[in-house]
C-alpha positions as CSV (number, residue, x, y, z in Angstrom):
1,M,31.3,50.9,88.8
2,V,33.1,49.4,91.8
3,T,36.9,49.8,91.5
4,L,39.8,48.9,93.7
5,G,41.4,51.6,95.8
6,K,38.2,53.6,96.2
7,T,35.4,54.0,98.8
8,H,32.0,52.6,97.8
9,Q,28.6,52.1,99.3
10,L,27.8,48.4,99.0
11,E,25.0,46.1,99.9
12,V,25.3,43.2,102.4
13,I,24.1,40.1,100.6
14,K,25.4,37.3,102.9
15,S,26.2,36.8,106.6
16,L,28.6,34.1,107.8
17,D,30.4,33.3,111.0
18,F,33.6,35.1,109.9
19,G,32.1,38.1,108.3
20,F,29.7,39.5,105.6
21,Y,29.8,39.3,101.9
22,L,29.1,42.5,99.9
23,D,27.8,42.9,96.4
24,A,30.8,44.6,94.6
25,K,29.2,44.4,91.2
26,E,32.0,43.9,88.7
27,L,34.3,42.6,91.4
28,G,31.8,40.0,92.5
29,E,31.2,39.2,96.2
30,I,33.8,40.5,98.5
31,L,34.3,39.9,102.2
32,L,34.0,42.4,105.0
33,P,35.6,40.6,108.1
34,N,33.6,40.6,111.3
35,K,36.2,42.8,113.0
36,Q,35.5,45.5,110.5
37,A,31.7,45.3,110.7
38,P,29.5,47.4,112.9
39,K,27.3,45.4,115.4
40,D,24.0,46.2,113.7
41,L,25.1,45.2,110.2
42,A,22.7,42.8,108.5
43,V,21.8,41.3,105.2
44,G,20.2,44.1,103.1
45,S,22.2,46.9,104.8
46,L,24.1,49.4,102.9
47,I,27.6,50.3,104.1
48,Y,30.5,52.5,103.0
49,V,33.7,50.5,102.7
50,F,37.1,50.9,101.1
51,V,37.9,48.2,98.6
52,Y,41.5,46.9,98.2
53,L,43.5,43.6,97.9
54,D,44.3,41.4,100.8
55,S,47.7,39.6,101.3
56,E,46.6,37.0,98.7
57,D,45.6,39.7,96.2
58,R,41.9,39.0,96.6
59,P,39.4,42.0,96.7
60,I,38.4,42.7,100.3
61,A,36.5,45.4,102.1
62,T,37.3,47.5,105.2
63,T,35.6,50.2,107.1
64,K,39.0,51.7,107.9
65,K,39.9,54.9,106.1
66,P,43.2,54.8,104.3
67,K,45.5,57.9,104.3
68,A,44.8,58.2,100.5
69,E,42.8,56.5,97.8
70,V,43.7,55.8,94.1
71,G,44.2,59.0,92.3
72,E,45.4,60.9,95.3
73,F,48.8,62.0,96.8
74,A,49.8,61.4,100.4
75,Y,52.9,61.7,102.6
76,L,53.6,58.2,103.8
77,K,56.2,56.5,106.0
78,T,58.4,53.7,104.7
79,V,58.1,50.6,107.0
80,A,59.9,48.0,105.0
81,R,62.2,47.2,102.0
82,T,62.2,44.0,100.1
83,H,63.5,42.6,96.8
84,V,60.4,44.0,95.1
85,G,60.5,47.6,96.5
86,A,59.6,49.6,99.5
87,F,56.4,49.3,101.6
88,L,54.7,52.3,103.0
89,D,52.1,52.6,105.8
90,W,48.9,54.0,104.4
91,G,46.6,53.2,107.3
92,L,45.5,49.6,106.4
93,E,46.7,46.2,107.5
94,K,48.4,45.5,104.2
95,D,51.1,48.2,103.4
96,I,51.3,49.6,99.9
97,L,54.2,48.9,97.6
98,V,56.4,51.4,95.8
99,P,58.3,49.3,93.2
100,F,61.9,50.2,92.7
101,A,61.1,51.6,89.2
102,E,58.7,54.0,90.8
103,Q,61.1,55.4,93.4
104,H,62.4,58.9,92.6
105,R,65.3,58.1,94.8
106,P,65.9,54.9,96.9
107,M,63.5,54.9,99.8
108,E,64.8,54.3,103.3
109,V,62.9,52.6,106.2
110,G,61.7,55.2,108.7
111,K,61.6,58.1,106.2
112,S,58.4,59.5,104.7
113,Y,57.8,60.4,101.1
114,L,55.2,62.1,99.0
115,V,53.6,59.5,96.7
116,Y,50.8,59.0,94.3
117,L,48.5,56.0,94.5
118,Y,47.3,54.2,91.4
119,L,46.3,50.9,89.8
120,D,49.1,49.1,87.9
121,K,47.7,48.5,84.4
122,N,49.8,45.4,84.0
123,D,48.6,43.3,87.0
124,G,45.8,45.4,88.5
125,R,47.7,45.9,91.8
126,L,47.4,48.9,94.1
127,V,50.8,50.6,94.1
128,A,52.4,54.0,94.8
129,S,55.0,56.1,93.1
130,S,57.2,58.9,94.3
131,K,57.8,60.1,90.7
132,I,55.0,62.5,91.2
133,D,55.5,64.9,88.2
134,K,54.2,62.3,85.7
135,F,50.9,62.2,87.5
136,L,50.3,65.9,87.4
137,D,48.6,67.7,84.5
138,D,51.0,70.3,82.9
139,E,48.3,71.7,80.6
140,K,46.6,75.0,81.3
141,P,43.8,74.3,83.8
142,H,40.2,75.0,82.7
143,D,38.5,74.1,86.0
144,F,40.2,76.6,88.2
145,K,39.1,80.2,88.8
146,P,40.6,83.1,90.8
147,H,39.6,83.0,94.5
148,Q,38.5,79.4,94.2
149,K,39.1,77.4,97.4
150,V,41.2,74.3,96.8
151,D,43.0,71.5,98.7
152,L,46.8,71.8,98.7
153,I,49.6,69.4,99.6
154,I,52.9,71.2,100.3
155,A,55.6,69.5,98.1
156,N,58.8,71.4,98.3
157,S,60.4,74.8,98.7
158,T,62.1,77.0,96.0
159,D,63.8,80.4,96.1
160,L,60.4,81.9,95.2
161,G,58.2,80.0,97.7
162,Y,56.5,76.6,98.2
163,K,55.4,74.3,95.4
164,A,52.0,72.7,96.2
165,I,49.8,70.1,94.6
166,I,46.3,71.5,93.9
167,N,43.3,69.1,94.1
168,N,45.6,66.1,93.2
169,S,45.9,67.5,89.6
170,H,48.2,70.5,89.1
171,W,51.3,72.3,90.5
172,G,50.9,75.7,92.1
173,L,53.2,78.1,93.9
174,L,52.8,79.9,97.2
175,Y,55.1,82.9,97.3
176,K,57.3,83.1,100.4
177,T,56.6,86.8,100.8
178,E,52.9,85.9,101.2
179,V,53.3,83.0,103.7
180,F,53.2,83.9,107.4
181,Q,53.1,80.5,109.0
182,K,55.4,77.4,109.1
183,L,54.7,75.0,106.3
184,S,56.2,71.5,106.2
185,F,56.7,69.0,103.4
186,G,53.7,66.8,102.9
187,Q,51.4,69.0,104.9
188,S,47.8,69.3,103.7
189,K,46.3,72.8,103.7
190,K,43.3,74.7,102.4
191,G,44.2,77.5,99.9
192,F,43.0,79.7,97.1
193,I,43.7,80.2,93.4
194,K,45.2,83.6,93.3
195,H,46.1,83.9,89.6
196,I,46.4,81.7,86.5
197,R,49.2,83.0,84.3
198,P,49.1,83.0,80.5
199,D,51.6,80.0,80.4
200,G,49.2,78.0,82.6
201,K,51.2,78.2,85.8
202,I,49.1,78.8,88.9
203,D,49.8,81.3,91.7
204,L,48.3,80.3,95.1
205,S,47.4,82.0,98.3
206,L,46.5,80.8,101.8
207,Q,44.3,83.9,102.1
208,G,41.2,84.6,100.1
209,G,37.6,85.8,100.0
210,Q,35.4,87.7,102.3
211,E,35.8,85.0,105.1
212,T,39.5,85.7,105.2
213,R,39.1,89.5,105.1
214,D,36.8,89.2,108.1
215,K,39.3,87.0,109.9
216,Y,42.1,89.6,109.4
217,S,39.8,92.4,110.5
218,K,39.1,90.5,113.7
219,I,42.9,90.1,114.3
220,I,43.4,93.8,113.9
221,L,40.5,94.7,116.2
222,N,41.7,92.2,118.8
223,Y,45.1,93.8,118.7
224,L,43.6,97.3,119.1
225,D,41.4,96.1,122.0
226,K,44.5,94.9,123.9
227,N,46.6,98.0,123.1
228,H,44.4,100.8,124.2
229,G,42.8,101.2,120.8
230,F,46.0,102.0,118.9
231,A,48.5,100.3,116.5
232,P,51.5,102.2,115.3
233,L,51.0,100.8,111.8
234,H,49.3,102.1,108.6
235,D,49.1,101.6,104.9
236,K,52.6,102.9,104.4
237,S,54.3,100.8,107.1
238,D,57.0,98.3,106.4
239,P,55.7,94.9,105.2
240,D,57.9,92.9,107.6
241,L,56.7,94.9,110.6
242,I,53.1,94.3,109.5
243,A,53.8,90.6,109.1
244,D,55.5,90.4,112.5
245,T,52.7,92.2,114.3
246,F,49.6,90.7,112.6
247,G,50.8,87.7,110.6
248,M,49.5,88.9,107.3
249,S,50.8,90.5,104.1
250,K,50.8,94.2,103.6
251,G,48.2,93.8,100.9
252,A,45.9,91.9,103.2
253,F,46.5,94.5,106.0
254,K,45.6,97.4,103.7
255,K,42.4,95.7,102.6
256,A,41.4,94.9,106.1
257,I,42.0,98.4,107.5
258,G,40.4,99.9,104.4
259,A,37.2,97.9,105.2
260,L,37.3,98.9,108.9
261,Y,37.8,102.5,107.9
262,K,34.8,102.5,105.5
263,Q,32.7,101.1,108.3
264,R,34.0,103.9,110.5
265,I,35.4,101.5,113.1
266,I,38.9,102.9,112.9
267,T,40.7,106.1,111.8
268,I,43.9,106.0,109.8
269,S,46.6,108.7,110.4
270,K,50.4,109.1,109.8
271,D,51.2,107.6,113.2
272,G,48.9,104.6,112.9
273,I,45.4,103.3,113.3
274,R,42.9,104.0,116.1
275,L,39.6,102.6,117.2
276,V,36.7,105.0,116.8
277,T,35.2,105.6,120.3
278,Q,31.7,106.9,121.0
279,D,33.3,110.1,122.2
280,S,35.2,110.5,118.9
């Protein structure tokens, strides 16, 4: 089914001076303007396009990729305000509307907001909303598992940490004590499901899996190589000192040095960790 606000692979069925018509199934024939078409496009070709409405509310195709599609969240900049609402730049020629009723607070030109893109059920228009809570599932998730890699959008900060949207569907929390990099509102990041609590709330991590453990091991080994094979830190060291030195939590540090110790790459003592040399 071909729907507005999504990317589809469509067939070229007609070529005219001003562009190509594509078979959009339920939406009928829709235009792909010449300026959007690759030079080798011809009748019978298949092409991936994004389908939306032009300035006259007619379905149209583009090869441009918007900053978000229907069913997704994005951090977009306000470029205009009119009597119907605010218009945000989402990467296409026609800006997307946030009606006044869908603004969490009045939007100002020049400022960016986290919004959700959807199809208005009343008139079929593509619109956005900054009232994001109503588009997130508050039921206990069944599709997520611990250590699962997910897409995150940083939404806001709390006393505990950073709230993030997981895979455009649920809220999750990154604890400040486990974040060792600067995060900004609206930023997209890869993360991991750390734990799903009995009440359905989800704890997140920016670190997870063997790939991350290997990454931290390399950071530690690189430090040792540059510091004569020694680091004055061990599994009993202060977490803040570990974070300042290696940019990782104490838990991640302990796992990494534990793995290096088992591989007999380092030794661990009361004064720190040392690289094992051939003479050791």
